[in-house]
N, CA, C and O atoms as CSV, one atom per row, in Angstrom:
chain,resi,resn,atom,element,x,y,z
A,1,MET,N,N,0.847,-1.167,0.000
A,1,MET,CA,C,0.000,0.000,0.000
A,1,MET,C,C,0.897,1.235,0.000
A,1,MET,O,O,1.803,1.356,0.825
A,2,ILE,N,N,0.643,2.122,-0.906
A,2,ILE,CA,C,1.368,3.383,-0.953
A,2,ILE,C,C,0.722,4.312,0.059
A,2,ILE,O,O,-0.490,4.525,0.032
A,3,ASN,N,N,1.522,4.858,0.938
A,3,ASN,CA,C,0.993,5.688,2.010
A,3,ASN,C,C,1.308,7.148,1.731
A,3,ASN,O,O,2.059,7.778,2.475
A,4,THR,N,N,0.735,7.689,0.659
A,4,THR,CA,C,0.951,9.088,0.331
A,4,THR,C,C,-0.296,9.870,0.687
A,4,THR,O,O,-1.329,9.766,0.027
A,5,MET,N,N,-0.178,10.652,1.739
A,5,MET,CA,C,-1.288,11.486,2.157
A,5,MET,C,C,-1.028,12.905,1.666
A,5,MET,O,O,0.117,13.348,1.585
A,6,GLN,N,N,-2.093,13.599,1.345
A,6,GLN,CA,C,-1.984,14.973,0.899
A,6,GLN,C,C,-2.725,15.852,1.890
A,6,GLN,O,O,-3.858,15.562,2.272
A,7,TYR,N,N,-2.075,16.924,2.298
A,7,TYR,CA,C,-2.683,17.845,3.241
A,7,TYR,C,C,-3.244,19.056,2.499
A,7,TYR,O,O,-2.645,19.548,1.543
A,8,ILE,N,N,-4.375,19.513,2.945
A,8,ILE,CA,C,-4.997,20.705,2.391
A,8,ILE,C,C,-4.876,21.789,3.453
A,8,ILE,O,O,-5.250,21.587,4.609
A,9,CYS,N,N,-4.356,22.928,3.052
A,9,CYS,CA,C,-4.107,24.027,3.989
A,9,CYS,C,C,-4.961,25.240,3.635
A,9,CYS,O,O,-5.336,25.449,2.481
A,10,ASP,N,N,-5.254,26.027,4.662
A,10,ASP,CA,C,-5.965,27.273,4.425
A,10,ASP,C,C,-4.978,28.368,4.016
A,10,ASP,O,O,-3.790,28.104,3.834
A,11,GLU,N,N,-5.473,29.587,3.876
A,11,GLU,CA,C,-4.630,30.700,3.428
A,11,GLU,C,C,-3.478,30.985,4.387
A,11,GLU,O,O,-2.443,31.514,3.983
A,12,ALA,N,N,-3.662,30.632,5.658
A,12,ALA,CA,C,-2.628,30.890,6.669
A,12,ALA,C,C,-1.619,29.750,6.769
A,12,ALA,O,O,-0.681,29.806,7.565
A,13,GLY,N,N,-1.821,28.717,5.952
A,13,GLY,CA,C,-0.907,27.582,5.978
A,13,GLY,C,C,-1.249,26.524,7.018
A,13,GLY,O,O,-0.474,25.591,7.232
A,14,GLN,N,N,-2.396,26.661,7.664
A,14,GLN,CA,C,-2.838,25.681,8.664
A,14,GLN,C,C,-3.491,24.488,7.959
A,14,GLN,O,O,-4.322,24.654,7.066
A,15,LYS,N,N,-3.099,23.295,8.378
A,15,LYS,CA,C,-3.702,22.095,7.802
A,15,LYS,C,C,-5.161,22.020,8.238
A,15,LYS,O,O,-5.474,22.093,9.426
A,16,ILE,N,N,-6.046,21.874,7.254
A,16,ILE,CA,C,-7.483,21.821,7.552
A,16,ILE,C,C,-8.135,20.521,7.088
A,16,ILE,O,O,-9.266,20.223,7.471
A,17,ALA,N,N,-7.430,19.751,6.269
A,17,ALA,CA,C,-7.985,18.496,5.777
A,17,ALA,C,C,-6.844,17.623,5.275
A,17,ALA,O,O,-5.710,18.077,5.116
A,18,VAL,N,N,-7.169,16.369,5.032
A,18,VAL,CA,C,-6.171,15.443,4.511
A,18,VAL,C,C,-6.840,14.490,3.524
A,18,VAL,O,O,-7.983,14.078,3.722
A,19,VAL,N,N,-6.126,14.149,2.476
A,19,VAL,CA,C,-6.579,13.162,1.508
A,19,VAL,C,C,-5.730,11.917,1.744
A,19,VAL,O,O,-4.501,11.973,1.701
A,20,VAL,N,N,-6.401,10.794,1.994
A,20,VAL,CA,C,-5.685,9.548,2.263
A,20,VAL,C,C,-6.038,8.510,1.196
A,20,VAL,O,O,-7.125,8.563,0.620
A,21,PRO,N,N,-5.139,7.576,0.931
A,21,PRO,CA,C,-5.453,6.507,-0.027
A,21,PRO,C,C,-6.669,5.701,0.452
A,21,PRO,O,O,-6.860,5.512,1.653
A,22,ILE,N,N,-7.472,5.238,-0.481
A,22,ILE,CA,C,-8.710,4.530,-0.140
A,22,ILE,C,C,-8.440,3.290,0.702
A,22,ILE,O,O,-9.225,2.981,1.599
A,23,ASP,N,N,-7.345,2.567,0.436
A,23,ASP,CA,C,-7.023,1.374,1.236
A,23,ASP,C,C,-6.828,1.736,2.701
A,23,ASP,O,O,-7.315,1.034,3.588
A,24,LEU,N,N,-6.121,2.827,2.957
A,24,LEU,CA,C,-5.903,3.278,4.321
A,24,LEU,C,C,-7.219,3.718,4.952
A,24,LEU,O,O,-7.480,3.413,6.115
A,25,TRP,N,N,-8.044,4.427,4.200
A,25,TRP,CA,C,-9.343,4.873,4.710
A,25,TRP,C,C,-10.214,3.684,5.107
A,25,TRP,O,O,-10.843,3.701,6.166
A,26,GLN,N,N,-10.253,2.654,4.263
A,26,GLN,CA,C,-11.063,1.477,4.560
A,26,GLN,C,C,-10.548,0.766,5.807
A,26,GLN,O,O,-11.337,0.265,6.609
A,27,GLU,N,N,-9.237,0.720,5.971
A,27,GLU,CA,C,-8.653,0.107,7.161
A,27,GLU,C,C,-9.034,0.897,8.416
A,27,GLU,O,O,-9.393,0.310,9.437
A,28,ILE,N,N,-8.958,2.207,8.338
A,28,ILE,CA,C,-9.319,3.065,9.471
A,28,ILE,C,C,-10.789,2.854,9.831
A,28,ILE,O,O,-11.123,2.696,11.006
A,29,MET,N,N,-11.661,2.850,8.837
A,29,MET,CA,C,-13.089,2.691,9.102
A,29,MET,C,C,-13.407,1.313,9.669
A,29,MET,O,O,-14.270,1.185,10.537
A,30,SER,N,N,-12.721,0.288,9.190
A,30,SER,CA,C,-12.927,-1.061,9.700
A,30,SER,C,C,-12.530,-1.143,11.174
A,30,SER,O,O,-13.243,-1.734,11.984
A,31,GLU,N,N,-11.399,-0.550,11.510
A,31,GLU,CA,C,-10.952,-0.553,12.905
A,31,GLU,C,C,-11.909,0.240,13.784
A,31,GLU,O,O,-12.170,-0.143,14.925
A,32,LYS,N,N,-12.429,1.334,13.261
A,32,LYS,CA,C,-13.382,2.157,14.016
A,32,LYS,C,C,-14.673,1.378,14.278
A,32,LYS,O,O,-15.215,1.414,15.382
A,33,GLU,N,N,-15.156,0.676,13.254
A,33,GLU,CA,C,-16.380,-0.113,13.406
A,33,GLU,C,C,-16.178,-1.240,14.410
A,33,GLU,O,O,-17.050,-1.496,15.240
A,34,THR,N,N,-15.031,-1.915,14.340
A,34,THR,CA,C,-14.727,-2.995,15.278
A,34,THR,C,C,-14.673,-2.455,16.703
A,34,THR,O,O,-15.232,-3.063,17.617
A,35,ALA,N,N,-14.007,-1.321,16.900
A,35,ALA,CA,C,-13.919,-0.723,18.234
A,35,ALA,C,C,-15.310,-0.371,18.756
A,35,ALA,O,O,-15.601,-0.567,19.936
A,36,TYR,N,N,-16.165,0.147,17.881
A,36,TYR,CA,C,-17.534,0.487,18.279
A,36,TYR,C,C,-18.294,-0.761,18.722
A,36,TYR,O,O,-18.946,-0.757,19.766
A,37,LEU,N,N,-18.210,-1.816,17.935
A,37,LEU,CA,C,-18.915,-3.056,18.274
A,37,LEU,C,C,-18.384,-3.656,19.572
A,37,LEU,O,O,-19.157,-4.148,20.394
A,38,LEU,N,N,-17.068,-3.615,19.757
A,38,LEU,CA,C,-16.485,-4.188,20.965
A,38,LEU,C,C,-16.782,-3.357,22.211
A,38,LEU,O,O,-16.643,-3.860,23.326
A,39,SER,N,N,-17.186,-2.105,22.048
A,39,SER,CA,C,-17.498,-1.259,23.200
A,39,SER,C,C,-18.842,-1.624,23.832
A,39,SER,O,O,-19.109,-1.267,24.979
A,40,ASN,N,N,-19.682,-2.334,23.084
A,40,ASN,CA,C,-20.973,-2.779,23.592
A,40,ASN,C,C,-20.803,-4.185,24.155
A,40,ASN,O,O,-20.425,-5.090,23.410
A,41,PRO,N,N,-21.069,-4.404,25.451
A,41,PRO,CA,C,-20.849,-5.728,26.057
A,41,PRO,C,C,-21.584,-6.867,25.339
A,41,PRO,O,O,-21.028,-7.953,25.176
A,42,THR,N,N,-22.821,-6.627,24.913
A,42,THR,CA,C,-23.583,-7.670,24.229
A,42,THR,C,C,-22.944,-8.017,22.889
A,42,THR,O,O,-22.762,-9.191,22.566
A,43,MET,N,N,-22.605,-6.989,22.110
A,43,MET,CA,C,-21.989,-7.232,20.802
A,43,MET,C,C,-20.605,-7.862,20.964
A,43,MET,O,O,-20.218,-8.730,20.181
A,44,ARG,N,N,-19.866,-7.423,21.979
A,44,ARG,CA,C,-18.545,-7.994,22.240
A,44,ARG,C,C,-18.656,-9.501,22.484
A,44,ARG,O,O,-17.885,-10.285,21.931
A,45,GLU,N,N,-19.621,-9.896,23.316
A,45,GLU,CA,C,-19.819,-11.314,23.623
A,45,GLU,C,C,-20.215,-12.086,22.367
A,45,GLU,O,O,-19.717,-13.187,22.132
A,46,ARG,N,N,-21.107,-11.514,21.561
A,46,ARG,CA,C,-21.531,-12.190,20.317
A,46,ARG,C,C,-20.364,-12.364,19.351
A,46,ARG,O,O,-20.202,-13.424,18.745
A,47,LEU,N,N,-19.547,-11.310,19.210
A,47,LEU,CA,C,-18.395,-11.390,18.302
A,47,LEU,C,C,-17.383,-12.413,18.780
A,47,LEU,O,O,-16.857,-13.189,17.982
A,48,LEU,N,N,-17.104,-12.421,20.081
A,48,LEU,CA,C,-16.138,-13.376,20.611
A,48,LEU,C,C,-16.653,-14.805,20.500
A,48,LEU,O,O,-15.885,-15.724,20.214
A,49,THR,N,N,-17.948,-14.995,20.725
A,49,THR,CA,C,-18.549,-16.318,20.577
A,49,THR,C,C,-18.435,-16.793,19.129
A,49,THR,O,O,-18.053,-17.935,18.874
A,50,ALA,N,N,-18.764,-15.921,18.192
A,50,ALA,CA,C,-18.678,-16.272,16.770
A,50,ALA,C,C,-17.236,-16.560,16.369
A,50,ALA,O,O,-16.974,-17.491,15.607
A,51,LYS,N,N,-16.304,-15.765,16.879
A,51,LYS,CA,C,-14.887,-15.952,16.543
A,51,LYS,C,C,-14.389,-17.306,17.018
A,51,LYS,O,O,-13.601,-17.960,16.336
A,52,ASN,N,N,-14.851,-17.727,18.188
A,52,ASN,CA,C,-14.358,-18.971,18.785
A,52,ASN,C,C,-15.167,-20.201,18.383
A,52,ASN,O,O,-14.828,-21.321,18.767
A,53,ARG,N,N,-16.228,-19.998,17.617
A,53,ARG,CA,C,-17.077,-21.109,17.203
A,53,ARG,C,C,-16.273,-22.083,16.339
A,53,ARG,O,O,-15.569,-21.671,15.417
A,54,GLN,N,N,-16.382,-23.337,16.635
A,54,GLN,CA,C,-15.630,-24.364,15.909
A,54,GLN,C,C,-16.494,-25.151,14.921
A,54,GLN,O,O,-15.972,-25.793,14.009
A,55,ASN,N,N,-17.797,-25.101,15.104
A,55,ASN,CA,C,-18.663,-25.864,14.203
A,55,ASN,C,C,-19.301,-24.914,13.199
A,55,ASN,O,O,-19.369,-23.705,13.421
A,56,GLY,N,N,-19.746,-25.457,12.143
A,56,GLY,CA,C,-20.383,-24.658,11.103
A,56,GLY,C,C,-20.670,-25.539,9.903
A,56,GLY,O,O,-20.437,-26.747,9.934
A,57,ILE,N,N,-21.171,-24.929,8.856
A,57,ILE,CA,C,-21.439,-25.673,7.630
A,57,ILE,C,C,-20.750,-24.956,6.478
A,57,ILE,O,O,-20.424,-23.772,6.560
A,58,SER,N,N,-20.540,-25.696,5.420
A,58,SER,CA,C,-19.881,-25.131,4.250
A,58,SER,C,C,-20.832,-24.213,3.502
A,58,SER,O,O,-22.047,-24.262,3.694
A,59,LEU,N,N,-20.266,-23.382,2.655
A,59,LEU,CA,C,-21.075,-22.498,1.828
A,59,LEU,C,C,-22.025,-23.314,0.961
A,59,LEU,O,O,-23.196,-22.965,0.811
A,60,GLU,N,N,-21.521,-24.389,0.401
A,60,GLU,CA,C,-22.346,-25.241,-0.462
A,60,GLU,C,C,-23.544,-25.808,0.297
A,60,GLU,O,O,-24.661,-25.842,-0.220
A,61,GLU,N,N,-23.292,-26.256,1.539
A,61,GLU,CA,C,-24.371,-26.810,2.348
A,61,GLU,C,C,-25.392,-25.725,2.724
A,61,GLU,O,O,-26.595,-25.985,2.746
A,62,ALA,N,N,-24.918,-24.530,3.014
A,62,ALA,CA,C,-25.832,-23.429,3.336
A,62,ALA,C,C,-26.693,-23.098,2.134
A,62,ALA,O,O,-27.902,-22.906,2.268
A,63,CYS,N,N,-26.080,-23.029,0.956
A,63,CYS,CA,C,-26.844,-22.741,-0.264
A,63,CYS,C,C,-27.882,-23.804,-0.531
A,63,CYS,O,O,-29.005,-23.498,-0.933
A,64,GLU,N,N,-27.508,-25.064,-0.309
A,64,GLU,CA,C,-28.444,-26.169,-0.529
A,64,GLU,C,C,-29.634,-26.046,0.430
A,64,GLU,O,O,-30.782,-26.221,0.021
A,65,LYS,N,N,-29.357,-25.744,1.712
A,65,LYS,CA,C,-30.432,-25.600,2.682
A,65,LYS,C,C,-31.339,-24.418,2.357
A,65,LYS,O,O,-32.535,-24.450,2.644
A,66,LEU,N,N,-30.770,-23.380,1.762
A,66,LEU,CA,C,-31.549,-22.209,1.389
A,66,LEU,C,C,-32.238,-22.366,0.035
A,66,LEU,O,O,-33.073,-21.547,-0.351
A,67,GLY,N,N,-31.876,-23.425,-0.672
A,67,GLY,CA,C,-32.482,-23.672,-1.965
A,67,GLY,C,C,-31.957,-22.765,-3.054
A,67,GLY,O,O,-32.672,-22.441,-4.003
A,68,ILE,N,N,-30.701,-22.353,-2.916
A,68,ILE,CA,C,-30.122,-21.473,-3.942
A,68,ILE,C,C,-28.887,-22.104,-4.552
A,68,ILE,O,O,-28.263,-21.513,-5.433
């Protein structure tokens, strides 16, 4: 990932905005969303339970059960 950010300055030379590569922006937003979800005790428990789940079905089996 190329990490070239561009700063936008006002007339006084103060940085007022920044342009970041889309890959970096998506990473930042993903981390922000994860932090938000983990801040809620109920969502945190659900995410940790799902992460640690060992059983499941294959995509093919899910599609078959859904009739698609």
